[in-house]
mmCIF file of the N, C-alpha and C atoms, coordinates in Angstrom:
data_MODEL
# 
_entry.id   MODEL 
# 
loop_
_atom_site.group_PDB 
_atom_site.id 
_atom_site.type_symbol 
_atom_site.label_atom_id 
_atom_site.label_alt_id 
_atom_site.label_comp_id 
_atom_site.label_asym_id 
_atom_site.label_entity_id 
_atom_site.label_seq_id 
_atom_site.pdbx_PDB_ins_code 
_atom_site.Cartn_x 
_atom_site.Cartn_y 
_atom_site.Cartn_z 
_atom_site.occupancy 
_atom_site.B_iso_or_equiv 
_atom_site.pdbx_formal_charge 
_atom_site.auth_seq_id 
_atom_site.auth_comp_id 
_atom_site.auth_asym_id 
_atom_site.auth_atom_id 
_atom_site.pdbx_PDB_model_num 
ATOM 1   N N  . UNK A 1 1  ? 48.508 -228.325 -79.630 1.00 0.00 ? 1  UNK A N  1 
ATOM 2   C CA . UNK A 1 1  ? 49.672 -227.525 -80.037 1.00 0.00 ? 1  UNK A CA 1 
ATOM 3   C C  . UNK A 1 1  ? 50.891 -228.442 -80.206 1.00 0.00 ? 1  UNK A C  1 
ATOM 4   N N  . UNK A 1 2  ? 51.123 -229.305 -79.273 1.00 0.00 ? 2  UNK A N  1 
ATOM 5   C CA . UNK A 1 2  ? 52.297 -230.193 -79.364 1.00 0.00 ? 2  UNK A CA 1 
ATOM 6   C C  . UNK A 1 2  ? 52.259 -231.073 -80.603 1.00 0.00 ? 2  UNK A C  1 
ATOM 7   N N  . UNK A 1 3  ? 51.065 -231.590 -80.885 1.00 0.00 ? 3  UNK A N  1 
ATOM 8   C CA . UNK A 1 3  ? 50.872 -232.458 -82.076 1.00 0.00 ? 3  UNK A CA 1 
ATOM 9   C C  . UNK A 1 3  ? 51.077 -231.637 -83.343 1.00 0.00 ? 3  UNK A C  1 
ATOM 10  N N  . UNK A 1 4  ? 50.575 -230.408 -83.382 1.00 0.00 ? 4  UNK A N  1 
ATOM 11  C CA . UNK A 1 4  ? 50.750 -229.566 -84.548 1.00 0.00 ? 4  UNK A CA 1 
ATOM 12  C C  . UNK A 1 4  ? 52.238 -229.279 -84.781 1.00 0.00 ? 4  UNK A C  1 
ATOM 13  N N  . UNK A 1 5  ? 52.967 -228.968 -83.693 1.00 0.00 ? 5  UNK A N  1 
ATOM 14  C CA . UNK A 1 5  ? 54.399 -228.711 -83.819 1.00 0.00 ? 5  UNK A CA 1 
ATOM 15  C C  . UNK A 1 5  ? 55.125 -229.967 -84.335 1.00 0.00 ? 5  UNK A C  1 
ATOM 16  N N  . UNK A 1 6  ? 54.764 -231.106 -83.776 1.00 0.00 ? 6  UNK A N  1 
ATOM 17  C CA . UNK A 1 6  ? 55.418 -232.384 -84.201 1.00 0.00 ? 6  UNK A CA 1 
ATOM 18  C C  . UNK A 1 6  ? 55.188 -232.655 -85.679 1.00 0.00 ? 6  UNK A C  1 
ATOM 19  N N  . UNK A 1 7  ? 53.997 -232.300 -86.166 1.00 0.00 ? 7  UNK A N  1 
ATOM 20  C CA . UNK A 1 7  ? 53.637 -232.523 -87.569 1.00 0.00 ? 7  UNK A CA 1 
ATOM 21  C C  . UNK A 1 7  ? 54.118 -231.478 -88.543 1.00 0.00 ? 7  UNK A C  1 
ATOM 22  N N  . UNK A 1 8  ? 54.410 -230.292 -88.045 1.00 0.00 ? 8  UNK A N  1 
ATOM 23  C CA . UNK A 1 8  ? 54.661 -229.167 -88.941 1.00 0.00 ? 8  UNK A CA 1 
ATOM 24  C C  . UNK A 1 8  ? 56.061 -228.500 -88.847 1.00 0.00 ? 8  UNK A C  1 
ATOM 25  N N  . UNK A 1 9  ? 56.884 -228.940 -87.907 1.00 0.00 ? 9  UNK A N  1 
ATOM 26  C CA . UNK A 1 9  ? 58.233 -228.363 -87.783 1.00 0.00 ? 9  UNK A CA 1 
ATOM 27  C C  . UNK A 1 9  ? 59.197 -229.347 -88.490 1.00 0.00 ? 9  UNK A C  1 
ATOM 28  N N  . UNK A 1 10 ? 59.583 -229.035 -89.725 1.00 0.00 ? 10 UNK A N  1 
ATOM 29  C CA . UNK A 1 10 ? 60.491 -229.931 -90.422 1.00 0.00 ? 10 UNK A CA 1 
ATOM 30  C C  . UNK A 1 10 ? 61.861 -229.958 -89.795 1.00 0.00 ? 10 UNK A C  1 
ATOM 31  N N  . UNK A 1 11 ? 62.570 -231.056 -89.952 1.00 0.00 ? 11 UNK A N  1 
ATOM 32  C CA . UNK A 1 11 ? 63.886 -231.210 -89.404 1.00 0.00 ? 11 UNK A CA 1 
ATOM 33  C C  . UNK A 1 11 ? 64.874 -230.169 -89.960 1.00 0.00 ? 11 UNK A C  1 
ATOM 34  N N  . UNK A 1 12 ? 64.606 -229.728 -91.200 1.00 0.00 ? 12 UNK A N  1 
ATOM 35  C CA . UNK A 1 12 ? 65.523 -228.761 -91.838 1.00 0.00 ? 12 UNK A CA 1 
ATOM 36  C C  . UNK A 1 12 ? 65.253 -227.297 -91.504 1.00 0.00 ? 12 UNK A C  1 
ATOM 37  N N  . UNK A 1 13 ? 64.258 -227.028 -90.664 1.00 0.00 ? 13 UNK A N  1 
ATOM 38  C CA . UNK A 1 13 ? 63.898 -225.643 -90.352 1.00 0.00 ? 13 UNK A CA 1 
ATOM 39  C C  . UNK A 1 13 ? 65.046 -225.005 -89.565 1.00 0.00 ? 13 UNK A C  1 
ATOM 40  N N  . UNK A 1 14 ? 65.346 -223.743 -89.936 1.00 0.00 ? 14 UNK A N  1 
ATOM 41  C CA . UNK A 1 14 ? 66.403 -223.047 -89.251 1.00 0.00 ? 14 UNK A CA 1 
ATOM 42  C C  . UNK A 1 14 ? 65.741 -222.207 -88.106 1.00 0.00 ? 14 UNK A C  1 
ATOM 43  N N  . UNK A 1 15 ? 66.529 -221.996 -87.052 1.00 0.00 ? 15 UNK A N  1 
ATOM 44  C CA . UNK A 1 15 ? 66.005 -221.236 -85.887 1.00 0.00 ? 15 UNK A CA 1 
ATOM 45  C C  . UNK A 1 15 ? 66.284 -219.771 -86.164 1.00 0.00 ? 15 UNK A C  1 
ATOM 46  N N  . UNK A 1 16 ? 65.464 -219.215 -87.114 1.00 0.00 ? 16 UNK A N  1 
ATOM 47  C CA . UNK A 1 16 ? 65.625 -217.772 -87.417 1.00 0.00 ? 16 UNK A CA 1 
ATOM 48  C C  . UNK A 1 16 ? 64.233 -217.104 -87.380 1.00 0.00 ? 16 UNK A C  1 
ATOM 49  N N  . UNK A 1 17 ? 64.245 -215.790 -87.415 1.00 0.00 ? 17 UNK A N  1 
ATOM 50  C CA . UNK A 1 17 ? 62.983 -215.048 -87.321 1.00 0.00 ? 17 UNK A CA 1 
ATOM 51  C C  . UNK A 1 17 ? 62.027 -215.386 -88.451 1.00 0.00 ? 17 UNK A C  1 
ATOM 52  N N  . UNK A 1 18 ? 62.496 -215.560 -89.651 1.00 0.00 ? 18 UNK A N  1 
ATOM 53  C CA . UNK A 1 18 ? 61.663 -215.803 -90.788 1.00 0.00 ? 18 UNK A CA 1 
ATOM 54  C C  . UNK A 1 18 ? 60.986 -217.176 -90.665 1.00 0.00 ? 18 UNK A C  1 
ATOM 55  N N  . UNK A 1 19 ? 61.725 -218.175 -90.302 1.00 0.00 ? 19 UNK A N  1 
ATOM 56  C CA . UNK A 1 19 ? 61.172 -219.525 -90.124 1.00 0.00 ? 19 UNK A CA 1 
ATOM 57  C C  . UNK A 1 19 ? 60.111 -219.524 -89.036 1.00 0.00 ? 19 UNK A C  1 
ATOM 58  N N  . UNK A 1 20 ? 60.348 -218.894 -87.927 1.00 0.00 ? 20 UNK A N  1 
ATOM 59  C CA . UNK A 1 20 ? 59.411 -218.823 -86.835 1.00 0.00 ? 20 UNK A CA 1 
ATOM 60  C C  . UNK A 1 20 ? 58.160 -218.111 -87.284 1.00 0.00 ? 20 UNK A C  1 
ATOM 61  N N  . UNK A 1 21 ? 58.356 -216.982 -87.981 1.00 0.00 ? 21 UNK A N  1 
ATOM 62  C CA . UNK A 1 21 ? 57.199 -216.216 -88.453 1.00 0.00 ? 21 UNK A CA 1 
ATOM 63  C C  . UNK A 1 21 ? 56.385 -217.026 -89.425 1.00 0.00 ? 21 UNK A C  1 
ATOM 64  N N  . UNK A 1 22 ? 56.988 -217.733 -90.358 1.00 0.00 ? 22 UNK A N  1 
ATOM 65  C CA . UNK A 1 22 ? 56.258 -218.547 -91.292 1.00 0.00 ? 22 UNK A CA 1 
ATOM 66  C C  . UNK A 1 22 ? 55.422 -219.649 -90.561 1.00 0.00 ? 22 UNK A C  1 
ATOM 67  N N  . UNK A 1 23 ? 56.053 -220.287 -89.631 1.00 0.00 ? 23 UNK A N  1 
ATOM 68  C CA . UNK A 1 23 ? 55.356 -221.313 -88.850 1.00 0.00 ? 23 UNK A CA 1 
ATOM 69  C C  . UNK A 1 23 ? 54.249 -220.756 -88.004 1.00 0.00 ? 23 UNK A C  1 
ATOM 70  N N  . UNK A 1 24 ? 54.432 -219.550 -87.474 1.00 0.00 ? 24 UNK A N  1 
ATOM 71  C CA . UNK A 1 24 ? 53.407 -218.891 -86.670 1.00 0.00 ? 24 UNK A CA 1 
ATOM 72  C C  . UNK A 1 24 ? 52.169 -218.612 -87.549 1.00 0.00 ? 24 UNK A C  1 
ATOM 73  N N  . UNK A 1 25 ? 52.374 -218.090 -88.736 1.00 0.00 ? 25 UNK A N  1 
ATOM 74  C CA . UNK A 1 25 ? 51.285 -217.821 -89.656 1.00 0.00 ? 25 UNK A CA 1 
ATOM 75  C C  . UNK A 1 25 ? 50.586 -219.165 -90.068 1.00 0.00 ? 25 UNK A C  1 
ATOM 76  N N  . UNK A 1 26 ? 51.337 -220.202 -90.292 1.00 0.00 ? 26 UNK A N  1 
ATOM 77  C CA . UNK A 1 26 ? 50.775 -221.503 -90.662 1.00 0.00 ? 26 UNK A CA 1 
ATOM 78  C C  . UNK A 1 26 ? 49.953 -222.061 -89.531 1.00 0.00 ? 26 UNK A C  1 
ATOM 79  N N  . UNK A 1 27 ? 50.445 -221.937 -88.303 1.00 0.00 ? 27 UNK A N  1 
ATOM 80  C CA . UNK A 1 27 ? 49.698 -222.397 -87.145 1.00 0.00 ? 27 UNK A CA 1 
ATOM 81  C C  . UNK A 1 27 ? 48.381 -221.707 -87.022 1.00 0.00 ? 27 UNK A C  1 
ATOM 82  N N  . UNK A 1 28 ? 48.395 -220.379 -87.132 1.00 0.00 ? 28 UNK A N  1 
ATOM 83  C CA . UNK A 1 28 ? 47.184 -219.589 -87.004 1.00 0.00 ? 28 UNK A CA 1 
ATOM 84  C C  . UNK A 1 28 ? 46.197 -219.898 -88.167 1.00 0.00 ? 28 UNK A C  1 
ATOM 85  N N  . UNK A 1 29 ? 46.732 -220.045 -89.354 1.00 0.00 ? 29 UNK A N  1 
ATOM 86  C CA . UNK A 1 29 ? 45.877 -220.394 -90.495 1.00 0.00 ? 29 UNK A CA 1 
ATOM 87  C C  . UNK A 1 29 ? 45.246 -221.805 -90.333 1.00 0.00 ? 29 UNK A C  1 
ATOM 88  N N  . UNK A 1 30 ? 46.025 -222.753 -89.844 1.00 0.00 ? 30 UNK A N  1 
ATOM 89  C CA . UNK A 1 30 ? 45.538 -224.119 -89.656 1.00 0.00 ? 30 UNK A CA 1 
ATOM 90  C C  . UNK A 1 30 ? 44.519 -224.151 -88.499 1.00 0.00 ? 30 UNK A C  1 
ATOM 91  N N  . UNK A 1 31 ? 44.650 -223.259 -87.515 1.00 0.00 ? 31 UNK A N  1 
ATOM 92  C CA . UNK A 1 31 ? 43.732 -223.259 -86.346 1.00 0.00 ? 31 UNK A CA 1 
ATOM 93  C C  . UNK A 1 31 ? 42.365 -222.724 -86.703 1.00 0.00 ? 31 UNK A C  1 
ATOM 94  N N  . UNK A 1 32 ? 42.317 -221.764 -87.588 1.00 0.00 ? 32 UNK A N  1 
ATOM 95  C CA . UNK A 1 32 ? 41.049 -221.060 -87.922 1.00 0.00 ? 32 UNK A CA 1 
ATOM 96  C C  . UNK A 1 32 ? 39.957 -221.997 -88.376 1.00 0.00 ? 32 UNK A C  1 
ATOM 97  N N  . UNK A 1 33 ? 40.178 -222.907 -89.314 1.00 0.00 ? 33 UNK A N  1 
ATOM 98  C CA . UNK A 1 33 ? 39.091 -223.813 -89.803 1.00 0.00 ? 33 UNK A CA 1 
ATOM 99  C C  . UNK A 1 33 ? 38.565 -224.776 -88.753 1.00 0.00 ? 33 UNK A C  1 
ATOM 100 N N  . UNK A 1 34 ? 39.358 -225.009 -87.729 1.00 0.00 ? 34 UNK A N  1 
ATOM 101 C CA . UNK A 1 34 ? 38.870 -225.913 -86.675 1.00 0.00 ? 34 UNK A CA 1 
ATOM 102 C C  . UNK A 1 34 ? 38.342 -225.159 -85.461 1.00 0.00 ? 34 UNK A C  1 
ATOM 103 N N  . UNK A 1 35 ? 38.211 -223.811 -85.619 1.00 0.00 ? 35 UNK A N  1 
ATOM 104 C CA . UNK A 1 35 ? 37.560 -223.003 -84.628 1.00 0.00 ? 35 UNK A CA 1 
ATOM 105 C C  . UNK A 1 35 ? 38.414 -222.541 -83.464 1.00 0.00 ? 35 UNK A C  1 
ATOM 106 N N  . UNK A 1 36 ? 39.738 -222.617 -83.621 1.00 0.00 ? 36 UNK A N  1 
ATOM 107 C CA . UNK A 1 36 ? 40.657 -222.188 -82.589 1.00 0.00 ? 36 UNK A CA 1 
ATOM 108 C C  . UNK A 1 36 ? 41.135 -220.777 -82.959 1.00 0.00 ? 36 UNK A C  1 
ATOM 109 N N  . UNK A 1 37 ? 40.884 -219.830 -81.990 1.00 0.00 ? 37 UNK A N  1 
ATOM 110 C CA . UNK A 1 37 ? 41.250 -218.409 -82.205 1.00 0.00 ? 37 UNK A CA 1 
ATOM 111 C C  . UNK A 1 37 ? 42.688 -218.188 -81.713 1.00 0.00 ? 37 UNK A C  1 
ATOM 112 N N  . UNK A 1 38 ? 43.254 -217.124 -82.234 1.00 0.00 ? 38 UNK A N  1 
ATOM 113 C CA . UNK A 1 38 ? 44.606 -216.729 -81.840 1.00 0.00 ? 38 UNK A CA 1 
ATOM 114 C C  . UNK A 1 38 ? 44.638 -216.519 -80.319 1.00 0.00 ? 38 UNK A C  1 
ATOM 115 N N  . UNK A 1 39 ? 43.604 -215.904 -79.767 1.00 0.00 ? 39 UNK A N  1 
ATOM 116 C CA . UNK A 1 39 ? 43.608 -215.614 -78.309 1.00 0.00 ? 39 UNK A CA 1 
ATOM 117 C C  . UNK A 1 39 ? 43.653 -216.908 -77.498 1.00 0.00 ? 39 UNK A C  1 
ATOM 118 N N  . UNK A 1 40 ? 43.039 -217.971 -78.059 1.00 0.00 ? 40 UNK A N  1 
ATOM 119 C CA . UNK A 1 40 ? 43.071 -219.276 -77.344 1.00 0.00 ? 40 UNK A CA 1 
ATOM 120 C C  . UNK A 1 40 ? 44.472 -219.895 -77.386 1.00 0.00 ? 40 UNK A C  1 
ATOM 121 N N  . UNK A 1 41 ? 45.154 -219.692 -78.496 1.00 0.00 ? 41 UNK A N  1 
ATOM 122 C CA . UNK A 1 41 ? 46.545 -220.172 -78.602 1.00 0.00 ? 41 UNK A CA 1 
ATOM 123 C C  . UNK A 1 41 ? 47.420 -219.450 -77.635 1.00 0.00 ? 41 UNK A C  1 
ATOM 124 N N  . UNK A 1 42 ? 47.221 -218.085 -77.592 1.00 0.00 ? 42 UNK A N  1 
ATOM 125 C CA . UNK A 1 42 ? 48.021 -217.285 -76.664 1.00 0.00 ? 42 UNK A CA 1 
ATOM 126 C C  . UNK A 1 42 ? 47.767 -217.647 -75.193 1.00 0.00 ? 42 UNK A C  1 
ATOM 127 N N  . UNK A 1 43 ? 46.527 -218.099 -74.889 1.00 0.00 ? 43 UNK A N  1 
ATOM 128 C CA . UNK A 1 43 ? 46.239 -218.514 -73.516 1.00 0.00 ? 43 UNK A CA 1 
ATOM 129 C C  . UNK A 1 43 ? 46.995 -219.831 -73.173 1.00 0.00 ? 43 UNK A C  1 
ATOM 130 N N  . UNK A 1 44 ? 47.212 -220.685 -74.204 1.00 0.00 ? 44 UNK A N  1 
ATOM 131 C CA . UNK A 1 44 ? 47.849 -221.974 -73.962 1.00 0.00 ? 44 UNK A CA 1 
ATOM 132 C C  . UNK A 1 44 ? 49.361 -221.866 -73.748 1.00 0.00 ? 44 UNK A C  1 
ATOM 133 N N  . UNK A 1 45 ? 50.000 -220.916 -74.398 1.00 0.00 ? 45 UNK A N  1 
ATOM 134 C CA . UNK A 1 45 ? 51.388 -220.725 -74.285 1.00 0.00 ? 45 UNK A CA 1 
ATOM 135 C C  . UNK A 1 45 ? 51.763 -219.320 -73.875 1.00 0.00 ? 45 UNK A C  1 
ATOM 136 N N  . UNK A 1 46 ? 52.855 -219.180 -73.142 1.00 0.00 ? 46 UNK A N  1 
ATOM 137 C CA . UNK A 1 46 ? 53.285 -217.879 -72.667 1.00 0.00 ? 46 UNK A CA 1 
ATOM 138 C C  . UNK A 1 46 ? 53.712 -217.043 -73.878 1.00 0.00 ? 46 UNK A C  1 
ATOM 139 N N  . UNK A 1 47 ? 54.529 -217.639 -74.780 1.00 0.00 ? 47 UNK A N  1 
ATOM 140 C CA . UNK A 1 47 ? 55.013 -216.912 -75.970 1.00 0.00 ? 47 UNK A CA 1 
ATOM 141 C C  . UNK A 1 47 ? 54.931 -217.858 -77.135 1.00 0.00 ? 47 UNK A C  1 
ATOM 142 N N  . UNK A 1 48 ? 54.126 -217.535 -78.100 1.00 0.00 ? 48 UNK A N  1 
ATOM 143 C CA . UNK A 1 48 ? 53.997 -218.384 -79.299 1.00 0.00 ? 48 UNK A CA 1 
ATOM 144 C C  . UNK A 1 48 ? 55.371 -218.419 -80.029 1.00 0.00 ? 48 UNK A C  1 
ATOM 145 N N  . UNK A 1 49 ? 56.005 -217.275 -80.134 1.00 0.00 ? 49 UNK A N  1 
ATOM 146 C CA . UNK A 1 49 ? 57.330 -217.237 -80.771 1.00 0.00 ? 49 UNK A CA 1 
ATOM 147 C C  . UNK A 1 49 ? 58.301 -218.148 -80.089 1.00 0.00 ? 49 UNK A C  1 
ATOM 148 N N  . UNK A 1 50 ? 58.410 -218.050 -78.770 1.00 0.00 ? 50 UNK A N  1 
ATOM 149 C CA . UNK A 1 50 ? 59.341 -218.891 -78.029 1.00 0.00 ? 50 UNK A CA 1 
ATOM 150 C C  . UNK A 1 50 ? 58.993 -220.351 -78.137 1.00 0.00 ? 50 UNK A C  1 
ATOM 151 N N  . UNK A 1 51 ? 57.724 -220.685 -78.113 1.00 0.00 ? 51 UNK A N  1 
ATOM 152 C CA . UNK A 1 51 ? 57.300 -222.096 -78.241 1.00 0.00 ? 51 UNK A CA 1 
ATOM 153 C C  . UNK A 1 51 ? 57.707 -222.670 -79.546 1.00 0.00 ? 51 UNK A C  1 
ATOM 154 N N  . UNK A 1 52 ? 57.484 -221.950 -80.652 1.00 0.00 ? 52 UNK A N  1 
ATOM 155 C CA . UNK A 1 52 ? 57.884 -222.435 -81.959 1.00 0.00 ? 52 UNK A CA 1 
ATOM 156 C C  . UNK A 1 52 ? 59.396 -222.517 -82.103 1.00 0.00 ? 52 UNK A C  1 
ATOM 157 N N  . UNK A 1 53 ? 60.043 -221.475 -81.593 1.00 0.00 ? 53 UNK A N  1 
ATOM 158 C CA . UNK A 1 53 ? 61.563 -221.498 -81.642 1.00 0.00 ? 53 UNK A CA 1 
ATOM 159 C C  . UNK A 1 53 ? 62.114 -222.669 -80.883 1.00 0.00 ? 53 UNK A C  1 
ATOM 160 N N  . UNK A 1 54 ? 61.568 -222.936 -79.667 1.00 0.00 ? 54 UNK A N  1 
ATOM 161 C CA . UNK A 1 54 ? 62.010 -224.086 -78.913 1.00 0.00 ? 54 UNK A CA 1 
ATOM 162 C C  . UNK A 1 54 ? 61.791 -225.406 -79.666 1.00 0.00 ? 54 UNK A C  1 
ATOM 163 N N  . UNK A 1 55 ? 60.648 -225.473 -80.345 1.00 0.00 ? 55 UNK A N  1 
ATOM 164 C CA . UNK A 1 55 ? 60.370 -226.698 -81.118 1.00 0.00 ? 55 UNK A CA 1 
ATOM 165 C C  . UNK A 1 55 ? 61.381 -226.882 -82.234 1.00 0.00 ? 55 UNK A C  1 
ATOM 166 N N  . UNK A 1 56 ? 61.795 -225.816 -82.824 1.00 0.00 ? 56 UNK A N  1 
ATOM 167 C CA . UNK A 1 56 ? 62.851 -225.933 -83.879 1.00 0.00 ? 56 UNK A CA 1 
ATOM 168 C C  . UNK A 1 56 ? 64.193 -226.332 -83.278 1.00 0.00 ? 56 UNK A C  1 
ATOM 169 N N  . UNK A 1 57 ? 64.566 -225.658 -82.253 1.00 0.00 ? 57 UNK A N  1 
ATOM 170 C CA . UNK A 1 57 ? 65.908 -225.870 -81.644 1.00 0.00 ? 57 UNK A CA 1 
ATOM 171 C C  . UNK A 1 57 ? 65.951 -227.275 -81.065 1.00 0.00 ? 57 UNK A C  1 
ATOM 172 N N  . UNK A 1 58 ? 64.904 -227.767 -80.473 1.00 0.00 ? 58 UNK A N  1 
ATOM 173 C CA . UNK A 1 58 ? 64.878 -229.040 -79.821 1.00 0.00 ? 58 UNK A CA 1 
ATOM 174 C C  . UNK A 1 58 ? 64.181 -230.101 -80.634 1.00 0.00 ? 58 UNK A C  1 
ATOM 175 N N  . UNK A 1 59 ? 64.217 -229.973 -81.935 1.00 0.00 ? 59 UNK A N  1 
ATOM 176 C CA . UNK A 1 59 ? 63.539 -230.899 -82.831 1.00 0.00 ? 59 UNK A CA 1 
ATOM 177 C C  . UNK A 1 59 ? 63.987 -232.334 -82.539 1.00 0.00 ? 59 UNK A C  1 
ATOM 178 N N  . UNK A 1 60 ? 62.994 -233.185 -82.387 1.00 0.00 ? 60 UNK A N  1 
ATOM 179 C CA . UNK A 1 60 ? 63.268 -234.633 -82.168 1.00 0.00 ? 60 UNK A CA 1 
ATOM 180 C C  . UNK A 1 60 ? 62.197 -235.418 -82.913 1.00 0.00 ? 60 UNK A C  1 
ATOM 181 N N  . UNK A 1 61 ? 62.513 -236.033 -84.024 1.00 0.00 ? 61 UNK A N  1 
ATOM 182 C CA . UNK A 1 61 ? 61.490 -236.745 -84.787 1.00 0.00 ? 61 UNK A CA 1 
ATOM 183 C C  . UNK A 1 61 ? 60.903 -237.897 -84.124 1.00 0.00 ? 61 UNK A C  1 
ATOM 184 N N  . UNK A 1 62 ? 61.474 -238.361 -83.020 1.00 0.00 ? 62 UNK A N  1 
ATOM 185 C CA . UNK A 1 62 ? 60.913 -239.514 -82.313 1.00 0.00 ? 62 UNK A CA 1 
ATOM 186 C C  . UNK A 1 62 ? 61.097 -240.787 -83.041 1.00 0.00 ? 62 UNK A C  1 
ATOM 187 N N  . UNK A 1 63 ? 60.373 -241.804 -82.627 1.00 0.00 ? 63 UNK A N  1 
ATOM 188 C CA . UNK A 1 63 ? 60.538 -243.105 -83.250 1.00 0.00 ? 63 UNK A CA 1 
ATOM 189 C C  . UNK A 1 63 ? 59.498 -243.197 -84.365 1.00 0.00 ? 63 UNK A C  1 
ATOM 190 N N  . UNK A 1 64 ? 59.855 -243.884 -85.468 1.00 0.00 ? 64 UNK A N  1 
ATOM 191 C CA . UNK A 1 64 ? 58.873 -244.056 -86.519 1.00 0.00 ? 64 UNK A CA 1 
ATOM 192 C C  . UNK A 1 64 ? 57.685 -244.894 -86.056 1.00 0.00 ? 64 UNK A C  1 
ATOM 193 N N  . UNK A 1 65 ? 56.487 -244.532 -86.532 1.00 0.00 ? 65 UNK A N  1 
ATOM 194 C CA . UNK A 1 65 ? 55.300 -245.242 -86.156 1.00 0.00 ? 65 UNK A CA 1 
ATOM 195 C C  . UNK A 1 65 ? 55.034 -246.458 -86.970 1.00 0.00 ? 65 UNK A C  1 
# 
């Protein structure tokens, strides 16, 4: 989950309902082909909405590789 967020939350994403919803749908769509179900994601985090919102608000691109 952390790696997906790091790779998929762009620096320019706004902390609004639409952006969080779009990222939520993208996460679920990306998880399906690798066999991860929505229920498994929900078990990993208390709130998917809050997790994605926090990733947007606290975006840190880190050091270049």
